[in-house]
TIGUBA-675694 format. One record per residue (C-alpha): residue in three letters; x, y, z. Coordinates in steps of 0.2 Angstrom, whole numbers, plus 5000, padded with zeros to 4 digits. Example, Ala and Ser with C-alpha at 12.3 -4.5 7.8 and 13.67 -1.06 7.14 Angstrom:
! TIGUBA-675694
ALA506249785039SER506849955036
This chain:
! TIGUBA-675694
MET544056635342GLN545256625359ALA544656625376ILE545756765380ASP546156905368GLU547457055371ALA546857215365LEU547957405362LEU546657525365GLN546657715370CYS546257765387PRO544657885385HIS545258005397CYS547158035394GLY547257975375GLU548657825383THR548557655372ILE548257545386SER548057335386LEU546657255389LEU546557055393LEU544757035385ASP543656875391LEU542856815375THR542056675384GLY540956765393GLY539956865378THR539257015376GLN539757125395SER540057265403TYR541257325415VAL542357445422GLU544257445423ASP545457575426CYS546757655414GLN548357595418VAL549057745414CYS548057875423CYS547057765436GLN545457855428PRO543757725429ILE543257655412LEU541757585404VAL542057445392ASN540857365381LEU541157195372TRP540057135360ILE540456965353ASP539556935337ALA538256815334ASP539356675325GLU540656715338GLU541856745325ASP542356935330TYR542057035345HIS542057235342VAL542657355361ASP541957515365LEU542957605375ARG542057765386ARG542457895402GLU541457785415GLN539757945420ASP539557965438
């Protein structure tokens, strides 16, 4: 698996497709990134499979 991967995902606020660069070397992680279109904060949850062959990304609206 590459160290950095680009994922095209849908913003949970505006529904637009956004591009995220994912750092796959850090293992499973959660962080906040602003949408490139509507500038709203998005909670990014990244899970790396145990065999490090694949990953899963979940985007949610950040809770206040």
